[in-house]
C-alpha positions, -999 to +999 in steps of 0.1 A: -596+757-389-622+774-411-608+755-441-612+721-423-648+729-413-656+739-448-641+707-462-662+687-437-693+705-449-698+726-418-703+759-437-718+779-408-690+768-384-665+777-411-680+812-415-679+817-378-642+807-375-633+828-405-650+859-391-633+853-357-600+851-374-607+884-393-618+900-360-584+891-345-565+906-374-557+876-396-551+886-432-548+867-465-513+879-471-501+859-441-511+825-456-479+821-477-456+832-449-472+806-426-473+777-450-441+785-470-457+766-500-470+785-529-494+758-542-508+751-507-513+788-499-530+794-532-554+765-526-561+777-491-566+813-502-590+802-529-610+781-504-612+808-478-622+835-503-655+816-506-662+827-470-654+864-474-627+889-483-592+881-470-578+916-470 
């Protein structure tokens, strides 16, 4: 969801959603296991890193 908000230009909402996910234990290493696509997971990881650390 944070990625979608960031793409839509809602940076503050994206940061809020990113921080909420981190608070509940979401980690960057999970991205590939959820998407099962290396290219998509690398793109998403790179985008989310602009909001903060993933690990």
